[in-house]
C-alpha positions as CSV (number, residue, x, y, z in Angstrom):
1,M,-19.9,-137.0,34.7
2,E,-23.1,-135.0,34.7
3,E,-23.0,-134.6,30.9
4,Y,-23.0,-138.4,30.5
5,Q,-26.0,-138.6,32.9
6,Q,-27.8,-136.1,30.6
7,L,-27.0,-138.3,27.6
8,E,-28.5,-141.3,29.3
9,Q,-31.6,-139.3,30.2
10,Q,-31.9,-138.0,26.6
11,Q,-31.6,-141.3,24.8
12,P,-31.6,-144.1,27.4
13,L,-32.0,-147.0,24.9
14,L,-29.2,-145.8,22.6
15,Y,-26.9,-145.2,25.6
16,K,-27.4,-148.7,26.9
17,Q,-27.0,-150.2,23.4
18,L,-23.7,-148.4,22.8
19,Q,-22.4,-149.3,26.2
20,K,-23.2,-153.0,25.5
21,S,-21.4,-152.7,22.2
22,F,-18.2,-151.7,24.0
23,E,-18.6,-154.3,26.7
24,H,-18.8,-157.1,24.0
25,G,-16.3,-155.5,21.6
26,R,-18.8,-155.1,18.9
27,I,-18.3,-151.5,17.7
28,A,-19.5,-151.1,14.2
29,H,-17.2,-149.7,11.5
30,A,-19.9,-147.2,10.4
31,Y,-22.9,-145.6,12.2
32,L,-25.7,-143.4,10.9
33,F,-27.1,-141.2,13.6
34,E,-30.5,-140.0,12.5
35,G,-33.1,-137.8,14.2
36,D,-34.3,-134.2,14.7
37,T,-31.9,-131.4,15.5
38,G,-31.2,-131.2,19.2
39,T,-31.9,-134.9,20.0
40,G,-28.3,-135.5,21.0
41,K,-26.6,-136.8,17.8
42,R,-23.5,-134.6,18.2
43,A,-23.1,-135.3,21.9
44,F,-23.3,-139.0,21.3
45,A,-20.8,-138.8,18.4
46,L,-18.3,-137.1,20.7
47,W,-19.0,-139.6,23.5
48,L,-18.5,-142.5,21.2
49,T,-15.3,-141.0,19.8
50,K,-13.9,-140.3,23.3
51,R,-14.9,-143.8,24.4
52,I,-12.8,-145.2,21.7
53,F,-9.7,-143.1,22.4
54,C,-9.9,-142.5,26.2
55,L,-7.0,-143.6,28.3
56,N,-8.9,-143.8,31.6
57,I,-12.5,-145.2,31.2
58,I,-14.6,-144.6,34.3
59,E,-17.7,-146.8,34.9
60,G,-18.1,-147.2,31.1
61,N,-17.6,-143.5,30.3
62,P,-14.6,-141.6,28.9
63,C,-12.9,-139.7,31.7
64,N,-13.1,-136.3,29.8
65,Q,-9.7,-135.3,31.3
66,C,-7.0,-137.4,29.7
67,V,-4.9,-136.0,26.8
68,N,-7.1,-137.8,24.2
69,C,-10.4,-136.7,25.6
70,T,-9.1,-133.1,25.9
71,R,-7.9,-133.0,22.4
72,I,-11.1,-134.4,21.0
73,N,-13.1,-131.8,23.0
74,E,-10.9,-129.1,21.5
75,N,-11.1,-130.6,17.9
76,E,-7.3,-131.1,17.9
77,H,-6.9,-134.9,17.9
78,P,-4.9,-136.0,14.8
79,D,-6.8,-139.2,14.3
80,V,-10.3,-137.6,14.6
81,L,-11.6,-135.8,11.5
82,F,-14.8,-133.8,10.9
83,V,-16.4,-133.2,7.5
84,R,-18.9,-130.3,7.3
85,P,-20.8,-128.9,4.3
86,D,-18.7,-126.5,2.3
87,G,-21.4,-124.0,1.5
88,Q,-24.6,-125.8,0.6
89,T,-23.1,-129.3,0.0
90,I,-20.4,-131.7,1.0
91,K,-18.3,-132.0,-2.1
92,V,-16.6,-135.0,-3.6
93,D,-13.1,-133.4,-3.1
94,Q,-13.8,-133.3,0.7
95,I,-14.5,-137.1,0.7
96,R,-11.4,-137.7,-1.4
97,Q,-9.3,-135.7,1.0
98,L,-10.8,-137.7,3.9
99,K,-9.9,-141.0,2.1
100,A,-6.4,-139.7,1.5
101,E,-5.9,-138.9,5.2
102,Y,-7.2,-142.4,6.2
103,S,-5.0,-144.2,3.7
104,K,-2.1,-143.1,6.0
105,S,-1.5,-144.9,9.2
106,G,-2.8,-143.4,12.4
107,M,-0.7,-140.6,13.8
108,E,-0.6,-142.2,17.3
109,T,-2.6,-145.4,17.0
110,Q,-4.0,-147.5,14.2
111,Q,-7.5,-146.3,15.1
112,K,-9.2,-143.4,13.2
113,V,-12.6,-141.9,13.5
114,F,-14.4,-139.5,11.2
115,I,-17.6,-137.6,11.7
116,I,-19.7,-136.3,8.8
117,E,-22.1,-133.5,9.8
118,Q,-25.4,-133.0,7.9
119,A,-24.6,-136.1,5.8
120,E,-27.7,-135.6,3.8
121,K,-25.9,-132.6,2.1
122,M,-23.4,-134.9,0.3
123,S,-23.4,-134.4,-3.4
124,I,-24.0,-137.6,-5.5
125,G,-20.3,-137.7,-6.3
126,A,-19.4,-137.4,-2.6
127,A,-21.9,-140.0,-1.6
128,N,-20.7,-142.5,-4.1
129,S,-17.1,-141.8,-3.1
130,L,-17.9,-142.4,0.6
131,L,-19.8,-145.6,-0.4
132,K,-16.7,-147.1,-1.9
133,F,-14.8,-146.2,1.3
134,L,-17.4,-147.8,3.5
135,E,-17.4,-151.0,1.4
136,E,-13.6,-151.3,1.6
137,P,-12.4,-149.5,4.8
138,E,-8.7,-149.3,5.3
139,G,-7.4,-150.1,8.8
140,K,-9.3,-149.5,12.0
141,V,-11.8,-146.8,11.0
142,V,-15.1,-145.9,12.6
143,A,-17.3,-143.6,10.6
144,I,-20.1,-141.6,12.2
145,L,-22.7,-139.9,9.9
146,E,-25.2,-137.5,11.4
147,T,-28.4,-136.5,9.6
148,A,-31.8,-135.0,10.3
149,S,-33.1,-136.3,6.9
150,I,-32.4,-140.0,6.5
151,G,-34.6,-140.1,3.4
152,K,-31.9,-138.1,1.6
153,I,-29.1,-140.6,2.4
154,L,-28.5,-143.2,-0.3
155,P,-30.0,-146.6,0.6
156,T,-26.7,-148.2,-0.2
157,I,-24.9,-146.1,2.4
158,Q,-27.7,-146.8,4.9
159,S,-27.2,-150.5,4.4
160,R,-23.4,-150.2,5.2
161,C,-24.1,-148.4,8.5
162,Q,-25.6,-149.3,11.8
163,V,-28.6,-146.9,11.9
164,L,-29.4,-145.4,15.3
165,H,-32.7,-143.6,15.6
166,F,-32.6,-140.6,18.0
167,Q,-36.1,-140.1,19.5
168,P,-37.4,-136.6,20.2
169,L,-37.4,-135.7,23.9
170,D,-40.8,-136.0,25.5
171,R,-42.1,-132.8,27.1
172,E,-41.8,-134.0,30.7
173,K,-38.2,-135.1,30.2
174,M,-37.4,-131.8,28.4
175,V,-38.9,-129.7,31.2
176,S,-36.9,-131.7,33.8
177,L,-33.6,-131.3,31.9
178,L,-34.3,-127.6,31.5
179,K,-35.0,-127.2,35.2
180,D,-31.7,-128.9,35.9
181,E,-30.1,-126.1,33.9
182,G,-31.5,-123.6,36.4
183,I,-34.5,-122.6,34.2
184,G,-37.8,-121.9,36.1
185,E,-40.6,-124.3,35.6
186,K,-43.0,-121.9,33.7
187,T,-40.2,-120.9,31.3
188,A,-39.2,-124.6,30.9
189,V,-42.7,-125.6,30.0
190,L,-42.9,-122.8,27.4
191,L,-39.5,-123.7,25.9
192,A,-40.5,-127.4,25.7
193,A,-43.5,-126.3,23.6
194,L,-41.3,-124.2,21.3
195,T,-38.6,-126.7,20.4
196,N,-37.5,-130.4,20.7
197,S,-33.9,-129.3,21.0
198,L,-32.5,-129.1,24.5
199,T,-29.5,-127.2,23.3
200,K,-31.7,-124.7,21.4
201,A,-34.0,-124.3,24.4
202,V,-31.2,-123.5,26.7
203,E,-29.8,-121.1,24.1
204,I,-33.1,-119.3,23.7
205,S,-33.6,-119.1,27.5
206,R,-30.4,-117.1,27.8
207,D,-31.3,-114.7,25.1
208,E,-32.3,-111.3,26.6
209,W,-34.5,-110.5,23.6
210,F,-36.4,-113.7,24.0
211,N,-37.3,-113.0,27.6
212,E,-38.6,-109.6,26.6
213,A,-40.5,-111.1,23.7
214,R,-42.1,-113.7,26.0
215,E,-43.5,-111.0,28.3
216,I,-44.8,-109.0,25.3
217,I,-46.7,-112.0,23.8
218,K,-48.0,-113.0,27.3
219,Q,-49.5,-109.5,27.6
220,W,-51.0,-109.7,24.2
221,F,-52.4,-113.2,25.0
222,D,-54.0,-111.7,28.2
223,Y,-55.7,-108.9,26.3
224,L,-57.0,-111.4,23.7
225,E,-58.4,-113.7,26.4
226,K,-60.2,-110.8,28.0
227,D,-61.6,-109.8,24.5
228,D,-60.0,-106.4,25.2
229,L,-59.5,-104.2,22.1
230,Q,-56.3,-103.0,23.8
231,A,-54.9,-106.0,21.9
232,F,-55.3,-104.1,18.7
233,I,-53.5,-101.0,19.9
234,Y,-50.8,-103.1,21.5
235,V,-49.8,-104.4,18.0
236,Q,-48.6,-100.9,17.1
237,K,-47.6,-99.8,20.6
238,R,-45.3,-102.7,21.5
239,M,-45.2,-105.5,19.0
240,L,-44.0,-103.7,15.8
241,K,-40.9,-102.5,17.6
242,A,-40.1,-105.8,19.2
243,F,-40.7,-108.1,16.3
244,K,-38.9,-106.6,13.3
245,E,-37.2,-109.5,11.7
246,K,-38.8,-112.6,10.1
247,D,-37.4,-115.1,12.6
248,Q,-38.6,-112.8,15.5
249,Q,-42.1,-112.6,13.9
250,K,-42.2,-116.4,13.6
251,L,-41.3,-116.8,17.2
252,A,-44.1,-114.5,18.2
253,F,-46.6,-116.8,16.5
254,D,-44.9,-119.8,18.1
255,L,-45.2,-118.2,21.6
256,L,-48.8,-117.3,21.1
257,L,-49.6,-120.8,20.0
258,A,-47.8,-122.2,23.0
259,Y,-49.8,-120.1,25.4
260,Y,-53.1,-121.1,23.8
261,R,-52.1,-124.8,23.7
262,Q,-51.2,-124.6,27.4
263,L,-54.6,-123.0,28.0
264,L,-56.3,-125.8,26.2
265,V,-54.5,-128.5,28.2
266,H,-55.4,-126.7,31.4
267,Q,-59.1,-126.4,30.4
268,V,-59.2,-130.1,29.5
269,S,-57.6,-131.1,32.8
270,E,-60.1,-129.0,34.7
271,G,-63.1,-130.5,32.8
272,R,-64.2,-127.1,31.4
273,S,-67.3,-126.9,29.2
274,K,-67.3,-127.9,25.5
275,T,-68.1,-124.3,24.7
276,E,-64.9,-123.0,26.4
277,L,-62.9,-125.8,24.7
278,R,-64.3,-125.0,21.3
279,K,-63.6,-121.3,21.7
280,T,-59.9,-122.0,22.6
281,A,-59.6,-124.5,19.7
282,Q,-61.0,-122.0,17.3
283,R,-58.5,-119.4,18.5
284,V,-55.7,-121.8,17.8
285,E,-57.1,-122.1,14.2
286,V,-57.2,-118.3,13.9
287,I,-53.5,-118.1,14.8
288,L,-52.6,-120.8,12.4
289,T,-54.5,-119.0,9.6
290,A,-52.8,-115.8,10.5
291,Y,-49.4,-117.6,10.3
292,Q,-50.2,-118.9,6.8
293,K,-51.1,-115.4,5.6
294,W,-47.9,-114.0,7.0
295,E,-45.9,-116.8,5.3
296,A,-47.7,-115.7,2.1
297,N,-46.1,-112.3,2.6
298,V,-49.1,-110.4,4.0
299,S,-47.6,-107.7,6.2
300,W,-46.9,-108.5,9.9
301,Q,-49.0,-105.6,11.2
302,S,-52.0,-106.4,9.0
303,V,-51.9,-110.1,10.0
304,C,-51.7,-109.3,13.7
305,E,-54.5,-106.7,13.6
306,Q,-56.8,-108.9,11.6
307,L,-56.1,-111.7,14.1
308,V,-57.2,-109.4,17.0
309,I,-60.5,-108.5,15.1
310,R,-61.2,-112.2,14.3
311,M,-60.8,-113.1,18.0
312,V,-62.4,-110.2,19.8
313,H,-65.0,-109.0,17.2
314,P,-65.3,-111.8,14.6
315,K,-68.3,-110.2,12.9
316,L,-66.1,-107.2,12.0
317,A,-63.4,-109.4,10.4
318,I,-62.8,-108.8,6.8
319,G,-62.3,-111.7,4.5
320,G,-63.3,-114.3,7.1
């Protein structure tokens, strides 16, 4: 039952709310789960679905072992359907097919559940077709819509759903959960600065390339903090080889920012002088400016080398 303890830790208020709904027999016919990626929407959707079908509820949680729980975990339950974007959108034919499936009686019970992933990607036709279904549901149907962009969901659909807001994990809780996954504290703190998604953080931590990249940027950070021009040579010597792709280069900036923000927090907690704090804050601004130039398609090498000059010898910097 560890995964359910993790759910409760991630979203304690929502977990209690849904438990009470089951206790009092007040399950809504439609839910809209909204929140950032990685805040637990999918895990809660599966928990809710298993809680509906489970044959052996244990202390308010699905057993995760009965035939229904097993088939839901393996995406093989006949009365549980998923709708995912087909390309860039969820098309009207996908919703029509869903409605056709649900016009039939349940394969094994009268209960049916459908989960729509990235619901904000529904076309206008698909959204309107779903709206009619939500207004006039046939039989015992529970709809779960997941979205990271609630503003793109039709207000009329929102009004037909019970909207549950998934809060981003706070840093301390994120670090604690990552440590529970066997990740060291320093790495956990760094990952919590890079993403709000527990799933993504765990995935990154297991990436061999990430662990190499983290060490490379840490060395670059050390050179910069010592005002050592080795930082300039290091761009060509190590960084160009390690950060070839756009997403890798973005992560390099994110890592450097994370190291500097950690430094700033440390300096504040130690009561360092205003001069030191100002210097660190200015360096964060230099990184953000470099990031903007890179996004504007200035070459990775040029941006990094200019960043070094602006930090180590600002009077030599070209173009500010």
